[in-house]
C-alpha positions as CSV (number, residue, x, y, z in Angstrom):
1,M,-8.4,256.3,337.2
2,S,-5.9,255.6,334.6
3,D,-3.1,257.7,333.5
4,T,-3.3,259.2,330.1
5,S,-1.5,262.4,330.1
6,T,2.3,262.3,329.4
7,N,3.0,262.9,333.1
8,G,0.8,260.9,334.5
9,Y,-2.1,263.1,335.5
10,K,-5.0,263.4,333.4
11,S,-5.7,267.6,333.8
12,G,-3.0,268.5,336.7
13,S,-5.2,270.1,338.4
14,R,-5.0,271.0,342.2
15,L,-8.5,268.5,342.6
16,E,-6.8,265.8,340.9
17,Q,-3.2,265.7,343.0
18,V,-4.6,265.9,346.1
19,L,-7.2,262.9,345.9
20,R,-4.6,261.2,344.1
21,A,-2.3,261.8,347.1
22,G,-5.3,259.8,348.9
23,H,-5.9,263.0,350.9
24,F,-9.6,263.7,352.2
25,A,-10.4,266.2,349.4
26,V,-12.7,269.5,350.4
27,T,-14.5,271.4,347.3
28,A,-16.8,274.1,347.5
29,E,-19.5,276.0,345.5
30,L,-19.9,279.4,344.5
31,G,-22.7,281.1,343.0
32,P,-22.3,283.6,340.2
33,P,-24.2,287.0,340.7
34,Q,-27.7,287.9,338.3
35,G,-25.6,290.8,337.1
36,A,-22.3,291.6,335.5
37,D,-20.1,292.1,338.9
38,G,-17.2,290.8,338.6
39,E,-16.4,292.3,342.4
40,I,-19.0,289.8,344.0
41,I,-16.9,286.9,342.7
42,R,-13.8,288.3,344.1
43,K,-15.3,288.5,347.3
44,K,-16.5,285.3,347.3
45,A,-13.2,283.2,346.1
46,R,-11.7,285.1,349.0
47,L,-13.6,284.0,351.8
48,L,-13.1,280.6,349.8
49,K,-9.7,280.6,349.4
50,G,-7.1,278.1,351.4
51,L,-10.4,276.5,352.7
52,C,-10.6,273.6,349.2
53,E,-9.0,272.5,346.6
54,A,-11.1,273.8,344.5
55,V,-14.8,275.8,343.7
56,N,-17.8,275.0,342.0
57,I,-18.9,277.6,339.6
58,T,-22.3,276.8,339.1
59,D,-23.8,276.8,335.5
60,N,-27.6,279.2,335.7
61,Q,-28.3,277.5,338.4
62,T,-32.2,276.6,339.2
63,A,-32.4,277.7,335.6
64,I,-32.1,281.1,336.4
65,V,-29.5,283.3,334.0
66,R,-26.5,284.6,335.9
67,M,-23.1,285.5,335.1
68,S,-21.5,282.7,333.1
69,S,-19.4,280.1,334.6
70,I,-16.5,280.2,332.6
71,G,-16.6,284.1,332.9
72,A,-16.5,283.5,336.3
73,G,-14.4,280.8,336.2
74,A,-11.6,282.8,334.6
75,I,-12.6,285.2,337.6
76,V,-11.8,283.0,340.5
77,L,-8.3,282.2,338.7
78,Q,-7.4,285.8,339.1
79,E,-7.9,285.0,342.9
80,G,-6.0,281.9,342.9
81,L,-8.5,280.1,343.4
82,E,-8.9,276.6,341.3
83,P,-12.6,276.7,339.2
84,V,-14.5,273.7,338.6
85,I,-16.6,274.6,335.5
86,Q,-20.2,273.1,335.9
87,M,-21.4,272.8,332.1
88,T,-25.3,272.2,331.4
89,C,-26.9,270.0,328.7
90,R,-30.0,272.4,329.3
91,D,-28.3,275.5,327.2
92,R,-26.0,274.4,324.6
93,N,-25.8,271.7,321.6
94,R,-22.4,269.9,321.4
95,L,-20.9,272.4,319.1
96,A,-21.4,275.0,321.9
97,I,-20.5,272.7,324.5
98,Q,-16.9,271.9,322.9
99,S,-16.2,275.4,321.8
100,D,-17.5,276.6,325.6
101,L,-14.8,273.4,327.0
102,L,-11.8,275.1,324.3
103,G,-12.1,278.4,325.8
104,A,-12.3,277.5,329.6
105,Y,-9.0,275.3,329.1
106,A,-7.6,278.4,327.3
107,L,-8.6,280.5,330.0
108,G,-6.4,277.9,332.7
109,A,-9.5,275.5,334.1
110,R,-8.7,272.5,334.6
111,N,-11.9,270.8,336.2
112,V,-15.3,270.9,334.6
113,L,-18.7,269.2,336.0
114,C,-21.0,267.4,333.5
115,L,-24.4,268.1,334.8
116,T,-28.0,267.7,333.0
117,G,-29.0,271.0,334.7
118,D,-32.5,272.1,336.7
119,H,-36.0,272.1,334.4
120,Q,-36.2,275.5,332.5
121,S,-39.9,275.8,333.7
122,F,-38.2,275.9,337.6
123,G,-36.0,279.4,336.6
124,N,-37.3,282.7,335.2
125,H,-37.3,282.1,331.4
126,P,-39.9,279.2,332.3
127,T,-40.9,279.6,328.8
128,A,-37.3,279.0,327.3
129,K,-36.5,276.0,325.0
130,N,-34.5,273.7,326.3
131,V,-31.7,271.5,324.3
132,H,-30.8,268.5,325.6
133,D,-28.6,267.4,322.6
134,L,-26.8,265.5,324.7
135,D,-27.4,263.6,327.9
136,S,-25.0,264.1,331.2
137,V,-23.3,260.6,330.8
138,Q,-23.1,261.4,326.6
139,L,-21.7,264.3,328.1
140,I,-18.6,262.5,330.2
141,Q,-17.7,260.3,327.5
142,M,-17.2,263.6,324.7
143,V,-15.2,265.5,327.6
144,V,-13.0,262.5,327.7
145,E,-12.5,261.5,324.4
146,M,-11.3,265.1,323.5
147,R,-9.0,264.6,326.6
148,D,-7.8,261.4,326.0
149,Q,-8.0,261.1,322.4
150,G,-7.8,264.5,320.9
151,R,-10.8,264.4,318.7
152,F,-14.2,266.2,318.6
153,Q,-17.6,264.4,319.1
154,C,-18.2,263.7,315.1
155,G,-14.9,262.1,315.3
156,D,-12.4,265.1,313.2
157,E,-9.1,265.7,315.0
158,I,-8.7,268.4,317.3
159,K,-6.1,270.9,315.9
160,G,-3.6,271.8,318.2
161,V,-4.0,271.4,322.2
162,A,-7.0,269.2,323.4
163,P,-8.4,270.8,326.5
164,R,-7.0,267.9,329.4
165,F,-9.9,268.2,332.0
166,F,-10.7,266.4,335.7
167,V,-13.8,265.6,334.8
168,G,-16.6,265.3,337.0
169,G,-20.4,264.1,337.2
170,A,-22.9,264.5,340.0
171,A,-25.3,261.6,341.6
172,N,-28.2,261.4,343.7
173,P,-27.8,258.7,346.2
174,F,-31.4,259.1,347.4
175,G,-33.4,259.3,344.0
176,D,-36.1,256.6,343.1
177,P,-35.9,254.0,342.9
178,F,-33.0,253.8,345.5
179,E,-31.5,250.5,345.2
180,W,-30.6,251.4,341.4
181,R,-28.8,254.6,342.2
182,P,-25.6,253.0,342.2
183,Y,-26.2,251.5,338.4
184,R,-26.8,255.1,337.5
185,L,-23.5,255.7,338.9
186,G,-22.0,252.9,337.6
187,K,-22.8,254.2,333.7
188,K,-21.3,257.6,334.8
189,A,-17.9,255.2,335.7
190,K,-18.3,253.9,332.5
191,A,-18.0,256.8,330.5
192,G,-14.8,258.0,332.1
193,V,-15.9,260.0,334.6
194,D,-12.9,260.9,337.2
195,F,-15.1,262.0,340.4
196,I,-18.2,262.6,341.7
197,Q,-20.3,265.0,343.7
198,T,-23.4,264.2,345.3
199,Q,-26.3,266.0,346.0
200,L,-26.7,266.8,349.7
201,I,-26.2,263.9,352.7
202,Y,-28.1,264.2,355.8
203,N,-28.9,260.7,356.3
204,V,-26.2,259.1,357.0
205,E,-27.4,255.1,357.8
206,R,-29.3,255.8,354.3
207,F,-26.3,257.2,352.5
208,S,-23.9,253.9,354.1
209,K,-26.1,251.8,352.3
210,Y,-25.8,253.4,348.6
211,M,-22.0,252.7,349.8
212,E,-22.0,249.3,350.0
213,K,-23.6,248.6,347.3
214,V,-20.9,251.2,345.4
215,R,-18.2,249.3,347.1
216,E,-19.9,245.8,345.9
217,L,-20.2,246.8,342.7
218,G,-16.2,248.3,342.8
219,L,-17.2,252.3,341.7
220,H,-15.1,253.5,344.3
221,E,-11.9,252.0,343.2
222,Q,-13.5,253.4,339.5
223,V,-14.1,257.0,340.5
224,Y,-13.4,259.2,344.0
225,I,-16.8,260.1,345.8
226,L,-17.4,263.5,347.4
227,A,-20.1,263.4,349.2
228,G,-22.9,266.2,349.5
229,I,-22.8,268.6,352.5
230,G,-24.8,271.8,353.2
231,P,-25.3,273.5,356.5
232,L,-29.0,274.5,357.1
233,K,-29.9,277.7,358.1
234,S,-33.4,277.6,359.9
235,P,-35.9,274.7,361.0
236,G,-38.0,276.4,358.3
237,M,-35.3,275.2,355.6
238,A,-34.9,272.2,357.1
239,R,-38.3,271.1,356.7
240,Y,-38.6,272.7,353.6
241,M,-35.9,270.4,352.5
242,R,-37.3,267.7,354.0
243,D,-41.0,267.8,352.5
244,Q,-40.7,269.7,349.3
245,V,-37.1,269.0,347.7
246,P,-37.2,265.2,345.5
247,G,-34.6,263.7,346.4
248,L,-33.4,264.9,349.9
249,D,-33.6,262.8,353.0
250,V,-33.7,264.7,355.7
251,P,-34.5,263.1,359.2
252,D,-37.1,264.2,361.4
253,H,-34.3,264.7,364.1
254,L,-32.5,267.1,362.3
255,V,-35.1,269.4,362.0
256,D,-36.0,268.7,365.5
257,R,-32.4,270.1,366.4
258,M,-32.8,273.3,364.3
259,T,-35.8,274.2,366.0
260,A,-34.6,274.0,369.5
261,A,-31.9,275.8,369.0
262,A,-33.4,278.8,369.7
263,S,-36.2,277.2,372.4
264,G,-34.8,279.7,374.9
265,I,-34.6,282.9,372.9
266,S,-37.3,285.6,372.4
267,K,-39.3,285.1,368.9
268,E,-38.9,289.0,369.1
269,D,-34.9,288.7,369.0
270,K,-35.1,287.7,365.3
271,A,-31.1,288.2,365.5
272,A,-30.4,286.0,367.8
273,R,-32.6,283.3,366.8
274,R,-31.2,283.5,363.4
275,E,-27.5,283.4,364.9
276,A,-28.8,280.2,367.1
277,W,-29.8,278.7,363.9
278,R,-26.5,279.0,361.7
279,K,-24.9,278.1,364.8
280,E,-26.5,274.6,365.1
281,G,-26.7,274.5,361.2
282,I,-23.0,274.5,361.3
283,Q,-22.5,272.4,364.1
284,I,-24.6,269.6,362.3
285,A,-22.3,269.8,358.9
286,I,-19.3,269.3,360.9
287,E,-20.9,266.1,362.7
288,L,-22.0,264.9,359.0
289,V,-18.1,265.5,357.6
290,Q,-17.2,263.6,360.7
291,Q,-19.0,260.4,359.8
292,L,-18.9,260.5,356.1
293,K,-15.4,260.8,356.7
294,G,-15.4,257.1,358.4
295,I,-17.6,255.3,354.7
296,E,-15.2,253.6,352.7
297,G,-15.2,254.9,349.5
298,V,-15.9,258.6,350.3
299,A,-12.9,260.5,349.3
300,G,-13.6,264.3,349.9
301,V,-16.9,266.0,350.8
302,H,-18.7,269.1,348.4
303,I,-19.4,272.2,351.1
304,M,-22.6,273.8,349.2
305,A,-23.4,276.5,351.2
306,I,-25.7,278.2,349.0
307,E,-25.3,282.3,349.1
308,W,-23.0,281.7,352.6
309,E,-19.5,281.7,352.1
310,E,-18.6,282.5,355.7
311,A,-19.9,278.9,356.9
312,V,-17.0,276.9,354.7
313,R,-14.4,278.1,357.0
314,P,-16.2,277.3,360.3
315,I,-17.2,273.6,359.0
316,V,-13.9,273.2,357.3
317,E,-11.8,274.2,360.6
318,G,-14.3,272.4,362.8
319,A,-14.3,268.7,361.5
320,G,-10.4,268.9,361.1
321,L,-9.9,269.3,357.1
322,F,-7.4,272.7,357.9
323,P,-5.1,273.4,356.7
324,R,-5.5,271.6,353.4
325,P,-2.6,269.4,352.2
326,E,-0.3,270.9,349.8
327,P,0.2,269.0,346.6
328,E,3.5,267.2,345.6
329,P,5.3,269.3,342.5
330,L,4.0,268.3,339.3
331,P,6.6,266.1,337.7
332,T,8.0,267.5,334.2
333,A,9.7,266.0,331.2
334,D,12.9,265.5,332.6
335,D,11.4,264.1,335.4
336,P,8.5,261.6,334.5
337,A,6.0,259.8,336.8
338,D,6.1,256.5,337.7
């Protein structure tokens, strides 16, 4: 977490400021639409504004064509909300990535999340050719070098303003082999990543074991780790995530809680059952946040309420994370940072 910019900050983003100040950070997720209606982005941004430091703008998530993360991020900025621009290796070679980074920075983006990207076979263009010119670790390294050394990946100097991003990456604590996952995080730390957002955490006990190794390696002192939170919507969703999604660990007791939430409601009353399930899902998310706050090395949470932005407010408020802290004004040239 070394300082490289003239004012002591790497990017000066709100997310960076809150984390550096030692506050427990909150980020959320905003999925662009499968169309060109910017008003959809605006409505989602209004639901999330004031509840988090920044929102991830997904990049063709699940390999389905959506509005670009940079275009959607520019709209989010207009709404007074800070974006984290997701950038995947799946769709672009290094020329396109660096070009997009320059454009995103010029539009006002100051955070970027470097990802491999879901395989195209899962999406709506399964025969599309993937690119994968770089992997996510190499992408992190390239963005950091553009920022800190002012040069493109080929070694050429960036002419004029270099894009100064707060650089993020992803981590899946429960991927196989489990005992090696902290070392994968270590590679990203060595590449220069500033913050990490994890896959969804439901098994806090097992995640605690992961964090023990992370602390043993000293990685929690090198990167800010934001634990992934996702509110469950129904017992069916909980079972699917438990049984069908690789890399997720959903304990049986949470599936049972979701099932029991509507046990006293008639099956014919679908609206009431849906409401009971969602209320329980939000309560579970609140409890998970409170447990994660107690784990040394967890610097915040990343709330992934997929197409359910309305759930973010009750989670943030219920977990005691509202109102969000206001960062200190950035130092100026006349008032340099220590």
